C-alpha positions as a Markdown table, in Angstrom:
| # | Residue | x | y | z |
|---|---|---|---|---|
| 1 | Met | 7.3 | -9.7 | -77.4 |
| 2 | Lys | 6.2 | -6.1 | -77.2 |
| 3 | Arg | 4.7 | -6.7 | -73.8 |
| 4 | Val | 8.0 | -8.1 | -72.4 |
| 5 | Gln | 9.9 | -5.0 | -73.7 |
| 6 | Leu | 7.4 | -2.7 | -72.1 |
| 7 | Leu | 7.8 | -4.4 | -68.7 |
| 8 | Leu | 11.6 | -4.2 | -68.9 |
| 9 | Leu | 11.4 | -0.5 | -69.7 |
| 10 | Leu | 9.1 | 0.2 | -66.7 |
| 11 | Leu | 11.4 | -1.8 | -64.4 |
| 12 | Ser | 14.4 | 0.1 | -65.5 |
| 13 | Phe | 12.7 | 3.5 | -64.8 |
| 14 | Ala | 11.7 | 2.4 | -61.3 |
| 15 | Leu | 15.2 | 1.4 | -60.5 |
| 16 | Leu | 16.5 | 4.7 | -61.7 |
| 17 | Ile | 14.1 | 6.6 | -59.5 |
| 18 | Thr | 15.0 | 4.5 | -56.4 |
| 19 | Gly | 18.7 | 5.0 | -57.0 |
| 20 | Cys | 18.3 | 8.7 | -57.2 |
| 21 | Ser | 16.2 | 8.8 | -54.1 |
| 22 | Gly | 18.9 | 6.8 | -52.1 |
| 23 | Asn | 21.8 | 9.0 | -53.1 |
| 24 | Gly | 20.0 | 12.1 | -51.9 |
| 25 | Gly | 19.5 | 10.6 | -48.4 |
| 26 | Thr | 23.1 | 9.9 | -47.7 |
| 27 | Thr | 24.4 | 13.4 | -48.5 |
| 28 | Asn | 21.5 | 15.3 | -47.0 |
| 29 | Ser | 23.3 | 16.3 | -43.7 |
| 30 | Asn | 26.6 | 17.2 | -45.5 |
| 31 | Asp | 24.8 | 19.2 | -48.1 |
| 32 | Arg | 22.9 | 21.2 | -45.4 |
| 33 | Gln | 26.2 | 21.8 | -43.5 |
| 34 | Ser | 28.1 | 22.9 | -46.6 |
| 35 | Ala | 25.2 | 25.1 | -47.5 |
| 36 | Arg | 25.8 | 27.4 | -44.4 |
| 37 | Pro | 27.9 | 30.3 | -45.3 |
| 38 | Pro | 31.3 | 30.7 | -43.6 |
| 39 | Val | 31.2 | 32.6 | -40.3 |
| 40 | Ala | 33.6 | 35.5 | -39.7 |
| 41 | Val | 35.3 | 35.2 | -36.2 |
| 42 | Glu | 38.2 | 36.6 | -34.2 |
| 43 | Val | 40.7 | 33.9 | -33.3 |
| 44 | Ala | 43.4 | 33.7 | -30.6 |
| 45 | Gln | 46.2 | 31.3 | -29.9 |
| 46 | Ala | 46.4 | 29.8 | -26.4 |
| 47 | Glu | 49.5 | 30.7 | -24.5 |
| 48 | Ala | 50.6 | 30.1 | -20.9 |
| 49 | Gly | 51.0 | 33.0 | -18.6 |
| 50 | Thr | 51.2 | 33.9 | -14.9 |
| 51 | Met | 48.0 | 33.3 | -12.9 |
| 52 | Ile | 47.8 | 35.7 | -9.9 |
| 53 | Glu | 45.6 | 34.1 | -7.3 |
| 54 | Gly | 43.7 | 36.4 | -5.0 |
| 55 | Ile | 40.5 | 37.5 | -3.4 |
| 56 | Asp | 38.3 | 40.0 | -5.2 |
| 57 | Val | 37.3 | 43.0 | -3.1 |
| 58 | Thr | 35.5 | 46.3 | -3.6 |
| 59 | Gly | 35.6 | 49.4 | -1.5 |
| 60 | Thr | 35.9 | 53.2 | -1.3 |
| 61 | Leu | 39.0 | 55.2 | -0.8 |
| 62 | Thr | 39.2 | 57.6 | 2.2 |
| 63 | Pro | 41.9 | 60.0 | 3.3 |
| 64 | Lys | 44.0 | 58.7 | 6.2 |
| 65 | Phe | 44.3 | 62.2 | 7.5 |
| 66 | Glu | 41.5 | 64.8 | 7.3 |
| 67 | Val | 40.2 | 67.3 | 9.9 |
| 68 | Asp | 37.4 | 69.8 | 10.5 |
| 69 | Val | 38.8 | 73.1 | 11.8 |
| 70 | Lys | 36.7 | 75.0 | 14.3 |
| 71 | Ser | 37.1 | 78.1 | 16.5 |
| 72 | Glu | 38.0 | 77.5 | 20.1 |
| 73 | Ile | 36.9 | 81.0 | 21.2 |
| 74 | Val | 33.8 | 83.1 | 20.6 |
| 75 | Gly | 34.2 | 86.1 | 18.4 |
| 76 | Thr | 33.7 | 87.8 | 15.1 |
| 77 | Val | 35.8 | 86.8 | 12.1 |
| 78 | Tyr | 38.1 | 89.6 | 11.4 |
| 79 | Ser | 39.9 | 88.2 | 8.3 |
| 80 | Val | 40.1 | 85.0 | 6.2 |
| 81 | His | 43.4 | 84.1 | 4.6 |
| 82 | Val | 42.7 | 81.0 | 2.4 |
| 83 | Asn | 40.1 | 79.8 | -0.1 |
| 84 | Glu | 39.0 | 76.3 | -1.1 |
| 85 | Trp | 41.5 | 74.1 | -3.1 |
| 86 | Ile | 44.5 | 75.9 | -1.5 |
| 87 | Arg | 47.3 | 73.7 | -0.3 |
| 88 | Val | 48.4 | 74.6 | 3.3 |
| 89 | Lys | 51.1 | 73.5 | 5.7 |
| 90 | Lys | 50.7 | 72.7 | 9.3 |
| 91 | Gly | 50.6 | 76.1 | 11.2 |
| 92 | Thr | 49.5 | 78.1 | 8.2 |
| 93 | Pro | 47.0 | 80.9 | 9.3 |
| 94 | Leu | 43.5 | 80.3 | 7.9 |
| 95 | Ala | 41.5 | 83.0 | 9.6 |
| 96 | Arg | 41.7 | 85.6 | 12.4 |
| 97 | Ile | 39.1 | 86.2 | 15.1 |
| 98 | Asp | 38.5 | 89.7 | 16.5 |
| 99 | Ala | 40.2 | 89.1 | 19.9 |
| 100 | Arg | 40.3 | 92.6 | 21.5 |
| 101 | Glu | 38.6 | 91.4 | 24.6 |
| 102 | Gln | 41.1 | 88.6 | 24.9 |
| 103 | Ser | 43.9 | 91.1 | 24.4 |
| 104 | Ala | 42.6 | 93.2 | 27.3 |
| 105 | Leu | 42.5 | 90.1 | 29.5 |
| 106 | Val | 46.1 | 89.4 | 28.7 |
| 107 | Lys | 47.1 | 93.0 | 29.8 |
| 108 | Arg | 45.1 | 92.6 | 33.0 |
| 109 | Ala | 46.9 | 89.3 | 33.7 |
| 110 | Glu | 50.2 | 90.9 | 33.0 |
| 111 | Ala | 49.4 | 93.6 | 35.5 |
| 112 | Ala | 48.3 | 91.1 | 38.1 |
| 113 | Leu | 51.6 | 89.2 | 37.7 |
| 114 | Glu | 53.6 | 92.4 | 38.2 |
| 115 | Ser | 51.6 | 93.2 | 41.3 |
| 116 | Ala | 52.2 | 89.7 | 42.7 |
| 117 | Lys | 55.9 | 89.9 | 42.1 |
| 118 | Ala | 56.0 | 93.3 | 43.9 |
| 119 | Ala | 54.1 | 91.8 | 46.8 |
| 120 | Gly | 56.6 | 89.0 | 46.9 |
| 121 | Met | 59.5 | 91.5 | 47.0 |
| 122 | Gln | 57.9 | 93.3 | 49.9 |
| 123 | Ala | 57.4 | 90.0 | 51.8 |
| 124 | Lys | 61.1 | 89.2 | 51.3 |
| 125 | Val | 62.2 | 92.6 | 52.7 |
| 126 | Ala | 59.9 | 92.2 | 55.7 |
| 127 | Ala | 61.2 | 88.7 | 56.3 |
| 128 | Asn | 64.8 | 89.9 | 56.2 |
| 129 | Arg | 63.9 | 92.7 | 58.7 |
| 130 | Ala | 62.2 | 90.2 | 61.0 |
| 131 | Glu | 65.2 | 87.9 | 60.9 |
| 132 | Arg | 67.6 | 90.7 | 61.8 |
| 133 | Glu | 65.3 | 91.7 | 64.7 |
| 134 | Arg | 65.3 | 88.1 | 65.9 |
| 135 | Glu | 69.1 | 87.9 | 66.0 |
| 136 | Arg | 69.3 | 91.3 | 67.7 |
| 137 | Met | 66.9 | 90.2 | 70.4 |
| 138 | Lys | 68.8 | 87.0 | 71.1 |
| 139 | Lys | 72.1 | 89.0 | 71.6 |
| 140 | Leu | 70.3 | 91.5 | 73.9 |
| 141 | Lys | 68.9 | 88.6 | 75.9 |
| 142 | Glu | 72.4 | 87.2 | 76.4 |
| 143 | Val | 73.6 | 90.4 | 78.1 |
| 144 | Gly | 70.4 | 90.8 | 80.1 |
| 145 | Leu | 69.0 | 93.8 | 78.1 |
| 146 | Ala | 65.9 | 91.9 | 76.6 |
| 147 | Thr | 63.3 | 89.7 | 78.1 |
| 148 | Gln | 62.4 | 86.2 | 76.9 |
| 149 | Gln | 59.1 | 87.6 | 75.8 |
| 150 | Gly | 60.8 | 89.9 | 73.4 |
| 151 | Val | 62.9 | 87.1 | 72.0 |
| 152 | Asp | 59.8 | 84.9 | 71.5 |
| 153 | Asp | 58.0 | 87.8 | 69.8 |
| 154 | Ala | 60.9 | 88.3 | 67.4 |
| 155 | Glu | 61.0 | 84.6 | 66.5 |
| 156 | Thr | 57.3 | 84.5 | 65.9 |
| 157 | Glu | 57.5 | 87.5 | 63.6 |
| 158 | Ser | 60.4 | 85.9 | 61.6 |
| 159 | Ala | 58.4 | 82.7 | 61.1 |
| 160 | Ala | 55.3 | 84.7 | 60.0 |
| 161 | Ser | 57.5 | 86.6 | 57.5 |
| 162 | Ser | 58.7 | 83.4 | 56.0 |
| 163 | Ser | 55.1 | 82.2 | 55.6 |
| 164 | Arg | 54.2 | 85.5 | 53.9 |
| 165 | Ile | 57.0 | 84.9 | 51.4 |
| 166 | Asp | 55.5 | 81.5 | 50.6 |
| 167 | Ala | 52.1 | 83.0 | 50.1 |
| 168 | Ala | 53.5 | 85.7 | 47.9 |
| 169 | Asn | 55.3 | 83.1 | 45.8 |
| 170 | Ala | 52.1 | 81.2 | 45.4 |
| 171 | Gln | 50.3 | 84.4 | 44.2 |
| 172 | Val | 53.1 | 84.9 | 41.7 |
| 173 | Arg | 52.6 | 81.3 | 40.3 |
| 174 | Leu | 48.9 | 81.9 | 40.1 |
| 175 | Ala | 49.3 | 85.1 | 38.2 |
| 176 | Gln | 51.8 | 83.4 | 35.9 |
| 177 | Glu | 49.3 | 80.6 | 35.1 |
| 178 | Glu | 46.4 | 83.1 | 34.5 |
| 179 | Leu | 48.7 | 85.1 | 32.2 |
| 180 | Arg | 49.6 | 81.9 | 30.3 |
| 181 | Gln | 45.9 | 81.0 | 29.9 |
| 182 | Ala | 45.0 | 84.5 | 28.7 |
| 183 | Arg | 47.8 | 84.4 | 26.2 |
| 184 | Thr | 46.7 | 80.9 | 25.0 |
| 185 | Arg | 43.2 | 82.2 | 24.5 |
| 186 | Leu | 44.5 | 85.2 | 22.6 |
| 187 | Ser | 46.6 | 83.0 | 20.4 |
| 188 | Lys | 43.5 | 81.0 | 19.5 |
| 189 | Gly | 42.2 | 84.1 | 17.8 |
| 190 | Ile | 44.5 | 83.1 | 14.9 |
| 191 | Ile | 43.0 | 79.9 | 13.4 |
| 192 | Thr | 45.8 | 77.7 | 11.9 |
| 193 | Ala | 46.0 | 74.5 | 9.9 |
| 194 | Pro | 46.5 | 71.5 | 12.2 |
| 195 | Ile | 47.9 | 69.3 | 9.4 |
| 196 | Asp | 49.4 | 69.5 | 5.9 |
| 197 | Gly | 46.8 | 69.2 | 3.2 |
| 198 | Ile | 44.3 | 70.9 | 0.9 |
| 199 | Val | 41.4 | 73.1 | 2.0 |
| 200 | Ser | 38.5 | 71.1 | 0.6 |
| 201 | Leu | 35.8 | 73.2 | 2.3 |
| 202 | Arg | 35.5 | 76.8 | 3.5 |
| 203 | Arg | 32.4 | 77.8 | 5.5 |
| 204 | Val | 33.3 | 81.2 | 7.0 |
| 205 | Asn | 33.4 | 84.8 | 5.8 |
| 206 | Val | 34.4 | 88.1 | 7.4 |
| 207 | Gly | 31.9 | 89.2 | 10.0 |
| 208 | Asp | 30.6 | 85.7 | 10.9 |
| 209 | Leu | 30.1 | 85.0 | 14.6 |
| 210 | Val | 32.0 | 81.8 | 15.4 |
| 211 | Gly | 32.6 | 79.6 | 18.5 |
| 212 | Glu | 29.2 | 80.4 | 20.1 |
| 213 | Ala | 27.1 | 77.5 | 21.4 |
| 214 | Gly | 24.8 | 76.3 | 18.6 |
| 215 | Leu | 27.1 | 77.9 | 16.0 |
| 216 | Asp | 30.1 | 75.6 | 16.6 |
| 217 | Lys | 30.2 | 74.5 | 12.9 |
| 218 | Pro | 33.4 | 73.6 | 11.1 |
| 219 | Leu | 35.0 | 76.6 | 9.5 |
| 220 | Phe | 37.3 | 74.7 | 7.2 |
| 221 | His | 37.9 | 71.1 | 6.2 |
| 222 | Ile | 41.4 | 70.0 | 5.3 |
| 223 | Val | 42.2 | 66.8 | 3.5 |
| 224 | Asp | 45.6 | 65.1 | 3.1 |
| 225 | Asn | 45.3 | 62.6 | 0.1 |
| 226 | Arg | 49.0 | 61.5 | 0.2 |
| 227 | Ile | 48.0 | 58.4 | 2.2 |
| 228 | Leu | 44.6 | 56.8 | 1.6 |
| 229 | Asn | 42.7 | 54.1 | 3.4 |
| 230 | Leu | 40.7 | 51.3 | 1.7 |
| 231 | Thr | 38.4 | 49.3 | 3.9 |
| 232 | Val | 37.2 | 46.1 | 2.3 |
| 233 | Ser | 35.3 | 43.0 | 3.5 |
| 234 | Val | 36.2 | 39.4 | 2.6 |
| 235 | Pro | 34.2 | 36.2 | 3.4 |
| 236 | Ser | 35.2 | 34.5 | 6.7 |
| 237 | Val | 36.0 | 31.3 | 4.7 |
| 238 | Glu | 39.0 | 33.3 | 3.2 |
| 239 | Met | 40.4 | 34.7 | 6.4 |
| 240 | Ser | 43.1 | 32.0 | 6.7 |
| 241 | Arg | 44.6 | 33.2 | 3.5 |
| 242 | Ile | 44.9 | 36.9 | 4.6 |
| 243 | Arg | 48.2 | 38.2 | 6.0 |
| 244 | Leu | 49.5 | 41.6 | 7.0 |
| 245 | Gly | 51.7 | 43.1 | 4.3 |
| 246 | Gln | 49.9 | 41.4 | 1.4 |
| 247 | Gln | 49.6 | 43.5 | -1.8 |
| 248 | Val | 46.3 | 44.7 | -3.1 |
| 249 | Gln | 45.9 | 45.5 | -6.8 |
| 250 | Phe | 42.9 | 47.7 | -7.7 |
| 251 | Met | 41.5 | 49.9 | -10.4 |
| 252 | Thr | 38.9 | 52.6 | -10.5 |
| 253 | Asp | 36.6 | 53.7 | -13.3 |
| 254 | Ala | 37.7 | 57.3 | -12.8 |
| 255 | Leu | 41.2 | 56.4 | -14.1 |
| 256 | Pro | 40.6 | 53.6 | -16.7 |
| 257 | Gly | 43.5 | 51.4 | -17.7 |
| 258 | Lys | 45.6 | 52.2 | -14.6 |
| 259 | Thr | 46.4 | 49.8 | -11.8 |
| 260 | Phe | 47.3 | 50.9 | -8.3 |
| 261 | Leu | 48.8 | 49.1 | -5.3 |
| 262 | Gly | 48.0 | 49.0 | -1.6 |
| 263 | Lys | 49.1 | 47.0 | 1.4 |
| 264 | Val | 47.1 | 45.2 | 4.0 |
| 265 | Met | 47.8 | 47.1 | 7.2 |
| 266 | Phe | 45.1 | 45.9 | 9.7 |
| 267 | Ile | 42.9 | 42.8 | 10.0 |
| 268 | Asn | 39.8 | 43.2 | 12.2 |
| 269 | Pro | 40.1 | 40.7 | 15.1 |
| 270 | Ser | 36.4 | 39.9 | 14.9 |
| 271 | Val | 34.0 | 38.8 | 12.1 |
| 272 | Ser | 30.7 | 40.6 | 11.5 |
| 273 | Glu | 27.7 | 38.7 | 12.8 |
| 274 | Ile | 25.5 | 40.2 | 10.1 |
| 275 | Asp | 27.2 | 38.9 | 7.0 |
| 276 | Arg | 30.1 | 36.8 | 8.4 |
| 277 | Ala | 32.6 | 39.0 | 6.7 |
| 278 | Leu | 36.0 | 40.1 | 7.9 |
| 279 | Lys | 37.0 | 43.8 | 7.5 |
| 280 | Ile | 40.5 | 44.5 | 6.1 |
| 281 | Asn | 42.2 | 47.9 | 6.2 |
| 282 | Val | 44.5 | 48.6 | 3.2 |
| 283 | Glu | 46.9 | 51.6 | 3.1 |
| 284 | Val | 47.6 | 53.2 | -0.3 |
| 285 | Asn | 50.6 | 55.4 | -0.8 |
| 286 | Asn | 49.3 | 58.2 | -3.0 |
| 287 | Ala | 52.3 | 60.6 | -3.1 |
| 288 | Ser | 51.3 | 61.8 | -6.6 |
| 289 | Glu | 47.8 | 62.5 | -5.3 |
| 290 | Glu | 46.4 | 61.0 | -8.5 |
| 291 | Leu | 43.7 | 59.2 | -6.5 |
| 292 | Lys | 41.1 | 61.1 | -4.5 |
| 293 | Gly | 39.2 | 60.2 | -1.4 |
| 294 | Gly | 35.7 | 59.0 | -2.2 |
| 295 | Leu | 36.6 | 57.0 | -5.3 |
| 296 | Phe | 35.0 | 53.5 | -5.6 |
| 297 | Val | 37.5 | 50.8 | -6.6 |
| 298 | Lys | 37.6 | 47.1 | -7.5 |
| 299 | Gly | 40.6 | 45.0 | -6.7 |
| 300 | Arg | 42.2 | 41.8 | -5.5 |
| 301 | Ile | 44.2 | 40.9 | -2.4 |
| 302 | Ile | 47.1 | 39.0 | -3.9 |
| 303 | Ile | 47.5 | 35.6 | -2.3 |
| 304 | Gly | 50.1 | 34.0 | -4.7 |
| 305 | Ala | 51.1 | 33.5 | -8.3 |
| 306 | Arg | 51.5 | 30.4 | -10.6 |
| 307 | Glu | 53.5 | 30.3 | -13.7 |
| 308 | Asn | 52.8 | 28.6 | -17.1 |
| 309 | Val | 49.0 | 28.6 | -16.7 |
| 310 | Val | 46.9 | 28.3 | -19.8 |
| 311 | Met | 44.2 | 31.1 | -19.7 |
| 312 | Val | 41.6 | 32.4 | -22.0 |
| 313 | Pro | 39.3 | 35.4 | -21.8 |
| 314 | Arg | 35.8 | 35.0 | -20.4 |
| 315 | Thr | 34.4 | 36.1 | -23.8 |
| 316 | Ala | 35.7 | 32.9 | -25.4 |
| 317 | Leu | 33.7 | 30.6 | -23.1 |
| 318 | Thr | 30.1 | 29.4 | -23.6 |
| 319 | Gly | 27.8 | 27.2 | -21.5 |
| 320 | Trp | 29.7 | 28.0 | -18.3 |
| 321 | Asp | 28.9 | 25.6 | -15.5 |
| 322 | Val | 30.3 | 27.4 | -12.4 |
| 323 | Ala | 29.3 | 24.6 | -10.0 |
| 324 | Gly | 30.8 | 21.9 | -12.2 |
| 325 | Lys | 33.9 | 24.0 | -13.1 |
| 326 | Lys | 33.5 | 23.4 | -16.8 |
| 327 | Ala | 32.6 | 25.3 | -19.9 |
| 328 | Lys | 32.8 | 25.0 | -23.7 |
| 329 | Leu | 34.6 | 26.9 | -26.4 |
| 330 | Tyr | 35.2 | 26.6 | -30.1 |
| 331 | Thr | 38.6 | 25.5 | -31.3 |
| 332 | Val | 39.8 | 26.0 | -34.8 |
| 333 | Glu | 40.9 | 23.0 | -36.8 |
| 334 | Gly | 41.8 | 23.9 | -40.3 |
| 335 | Asn | 39.0 | 26.3 | -41.3 |
| 336 | Leu | 36.4 | 24.5 | -39.2 |
| 337 | Ala | 35.0 | 25.2 | -35.8 |
| 338 | Lys | 35.0 | 22.3 | -33.3 |
| 339 | Leu | 33.0 | 22.6 | -30.1 |
| 340 | Arg | 35.1 | 21.4 | -27.1 |
| 341 | Glu | 34.4 | 21.0 | -23.4 |
| 342 | Val | 37.1 | 22.4 | -21.1 |
| 343 | Lys | 37.7 | 22.2 | -17.4 |
| 344 | Ile | 38.2 | 25.5 | -15.7 |
| 345 | Gly | 40.1 | 26.6 | -12.6 |
| 346 | Ala | 40.8 | 30.0 | -11.0 |
| 347 | Val | 39.5 | 33.2 | -12.4 |
| 348 | Met | 41.7 | 36.3 | -12.6 |
| 349 | Gln | 39.6 | 39.4 | -13.5 |
| 350 | Asp | 38.6 | 38.7 | -17.1 |
| 351 | Lys | 40.9 | 35.7 | -17.6 |
| 352 | Val | 39.9 | 32.1 | -16.8 |
| 353 | Glu | 42.4 | 29.2 | -16.1 |
| 354 | Ile | 42.0 | 26.2 | -18.4 |
| 355 | Leu | 42.9 | 23.0 | -16.6 |
| 356 | Glu | 42.0 | 20.5 | -19.3 |
| 357 | Gly | 40.7 | 20.5 | -22.8 |
| 358 | Leu | 42.9 | 23.2 | -24.4 |
| 359 | Lys | 46.7 | 23.2 | -24.8 |
| 360 | Lys | 49.2 | 25.8 | -25.4 |
| 361 | Asp | 49.4 | 27.0 | -29.1 |
| 362 | Glu | 46.0 | 25.7 | -30.0 |
| 363 | Ser | 43.7 | 28.2 | -31.7 |
| 364 | Tyr | 40.2 | 29.1 | -30.4 |
| 365 | Val | 37.4 | 31.4 | -31.3 |
| 366 | Leu | 37.8 | 34.6 | -29.2 |
| 367 | Arg | 34.9 | 36.6 | -30.5 |
| 368 | Gly | 32.0 | 35.8 | -32.7 |
| 369 | Gly | 31.3 | 32.4 | -31.2 |
| 370 | Phe | 27.6 | 33.1 | -30.7 |
| 371 | Asn | 27.1 | 32.8 | -34.5 |
| 372 | Val | 29.1 | 29.5 | -34.8 |
| 373 | Lys | 27.9 | 26.0 | -34.7 |
| 374 | Asp | 30.0 | 22.8 | -34.4 |
| 375 | Gly | 31.6 | 22.1 | -37.8 |
| 376 | Asp | 31.0 | 25.5 | -39.3 |
| 377 | Arg | 33.5 | 26.8 | -41.8 |
| 378 | Leu | 35.2 | 29.9 | -40.5 |
| 379 | Ile | 36.6 | 33.1 | -41.9 |
| 380 | Val | 39.3 | 34.5 | -39.6 |
| 381 | Ala | 38.7 | 38.2 | -39.5 |
| 382 | Lys | 41.4 | 38.9 | -36.9 |
| 383 | Gln | 44.0 | 36.8 | -35.1 |
| 384 | Lys | 45.5 | 37.7 | -31.8 |
| 385 | Gln | 48.3 | 36.1 | -29.8 |
| 386 | Gly | 48.6 | 35.2 | -26.1 |
| 387 | Val | 46.6 | 35.6 | -23.0 |
| 388 | Asp | 46.4 | 39.3 | -23.3 |
| 389 | Ser | 44.2 | 39.1 | -26.3 |
């Protein structure tokens, strides 16, 4: 009897151990999951916005108008009228060259012109005298008081006098041209600004010898930043989407947070054989002169725009498969994170179009997803709204 009771007691103890072991196995995974502490994340709500389609480009801004100013005559700098960073208008005097030699040449040319004019007057007087003599000889011949030889001599002298007038007039024109050239050379002694702009470089001082062979260096550099050029390259596969007049939006690190606009003004008729790229010239109206030549910019040639497009920031995506056009992100269901695969479309700067897998008004993990696993409990540290989050 006692032996039977002992066996029953051992059997009951074994069943109790087996039952305890079975319960622990079924709850093991849930217990481990619930054992992870909640993860603090930043959450955003999906909203539809405008997707601006375009071609990403980079380039450097250059002034449309800039010029090196040199001296056209040899001489010593007598005075300098401007410094660097000074704004000048077209025709503003920049410097003056000592042109005393050129001034003397002008006076000499003026004297030569006066001499030529005087010679011309003398030729005209002589021609008038010869013409009167010719008429007189003809009348004398009619009454028999002059020979035919005398008439012929008078006519010859009249014709020669007319030729001397032509020669004198030619000398006057020559003297006038030499005077004009001398005055032009003298005027070049005053160096003026050929365009409106700002003096970005001055390389001349009083006493410098300029204009001589081997020393023909720029004296000033003038830049007009009111219109800038941006030359960019796009892949040849995109050339069918480029049109004259298309807008270009761009930004520069020098002016963070600001967006600027340009316009496609010229499309190169040929494609580079080196990289199969097409060069595009963009003109930027910079009336405020906020932008400067030499700045590096990043932008997009605007091809078109689509409304009501669901977009999320790049930071929300993980496991991005560019070739397969898919990625993953964590959606928020209740207080739990759910890993979901989405199909992606176009990319606009830091925004990515979601074609499938996420709908408007659904919440997703914006930041902090690198600490999250599928099914984790979440603590929403911050919630943002819309595609601008």
